N, C-alpha and C positions, 0 to 999 in steps of 0.2 A: 662504604662511602658511596654516595650517589654522585658520580663523576659529572653527569650533565648538570645537576643542580649546583655543583661547585663551580663549574665553568661559567654558568649564568651569573652566579654571585660574583665571581671575579670580573666578568665583563661589565656588569653594572657598576661595580666599584671603580674599575679603570675608566669608565665613561665619565664618572663624576670628576675624576682628575683631568681627563682630556678636555672636558668642557671649560675648566678653569684656565687652561692654556689657550684654547681657541678664542675665548672671550677677550683676550688681551691683544689680539693681532690688530695692528692699526691698518685700516683700509687703504690708507695712502702708501703703504709699504708692501703691497702684494707683489710688486715687480722687483723688490729689493732682495739682494743675496749678499752674504758676507765675503764671498769669494767667488771668483770666475767659474770654478768647478762645483759650486754649491747650487742647489736648486733655489729658485725663486721662492720667496716666502709663501706666496699664493699657492704655488704647486705643492710645496711641503705640506701646507695646511690641508689642501684638498686631499692629498695622499693619506694624511692622518685621519681625516674625516671618513674616508672610504674604507679603512682597514677593518672595522667590525663586519663589513659585508664579505670579507674574505672567509669568514666562518661559513656563511651560506655557500660560497664557491666551493669550499672544501666538502661540505655536506652534499651538495647537489651535482657535483662533477667529479671526475677522476683525474683531471689534468688541466693545466693551463699551458697553452703552447703560444709563445710570443710570436712565432712566425705566422700564426693564423690570427691571433688576437693581439694586435699591437696596442700597447697602453697609451692612451692619450688622456692627460688630466682634463677633467671637466673644467671648462673655463668659468671662473666665478669672479665677480667684481665687488661683492658686498658681503659683509659678515652674516647677514641674515640668510643668504643663500648657503653659505658655509655651514651654519648651524643646522639648517634644515637638512642639508646633505648628511651631516653627521648623525642626526636623529633618525633618518631613514635607514642609514647603514647600520646603526645600532639595533633597530628593530628587526632588520633582515637577519643579523647575527643571532639575536634571541629567538626569533621564529625558527631559524634552522636548527638551533639546539633543542627546540621542542619537537622537531620532526625526527631527529636521529635517534637511534638506539645504540647502546654501548657496543654491541657486537659489530656494527658498521664502522667503528673507529679503526678497526684493524684493516679495512680495505685499502688498497694501494692508491697513492695519489702522486702525481708527477708534475714537475715544472719543466717545461721543454722550450727549446728554441729550435724549431724544426726537428731534426732527428737528435739533436744534442740534449742529453739529459742535464739539466742545471741543478735539480734537486729531486731526490726520490725518498719517499716515506710513506706514511699512512695518513688517513684522514685526521686522526687525533693529532699527529705531529704537525699537520698543516694548520690545524686550528691553534696549536700552541705558537706556531710561527707568527700568526696573526697577532697574538698577544705580545710576543717579543718585538715585532715590528712596531706595534703601538708605543711600547716603552722607548724604543730606539728613537723613533721619529719625534716623539714628544720631547725627549731630551735634546734632540737637534733644534727643535723649535724654541726650547728654553735658552739655548746658546744665541739664537737670533735675537730673542727678546732681550737678553742680557746685553748684547752688543748695541742695542738700541736704548739702553738704559731704562728698560721697562722692568719693575720689580717682578720677580719670579715667584709663583705660588709653590707651596710645598707639594710633593707627590706622595711620599710615604711618611710624612712628618713635616715639621716646619722647614721652610727654606731659609737661607741666610737673610732674605728680606723679611721674613716673618719672625725670625729669632728675637726673643725679648729678654733673654737672660745672659 
């Protein structure tokens, strides 16, 4: 099995599903959140749009240290900016997969906060984390959309809104 080819196929398929969700975000709801502890919809969507670039981060670096690189969501005000960010991020992820060879998947990768190790694995596992995070945050976005009474698209088959039988 060609693992890199399989990852690129999966990334492309997941991108198709993610686009369906991103296209439903009402621009007037970027500052809305369903709960005080929840991310604002705009920040959630931005994070979701950035996740394919985590593949490039995993390929091109050996760690992310939040004490050195604090995460700040890119401020977006319009869906066109969001879509463009997603497409750039997706291309970064695909390009990174073109650069790596399978032997490099085994190289150590760390998520840190200063000296505290938050996560330790290898480059392949970090790439898989980006896929898992995409599914997780896309599902969160689906909850946000549902609470706003926006019909939800299917991810791996039809949704209850698309169900016809």
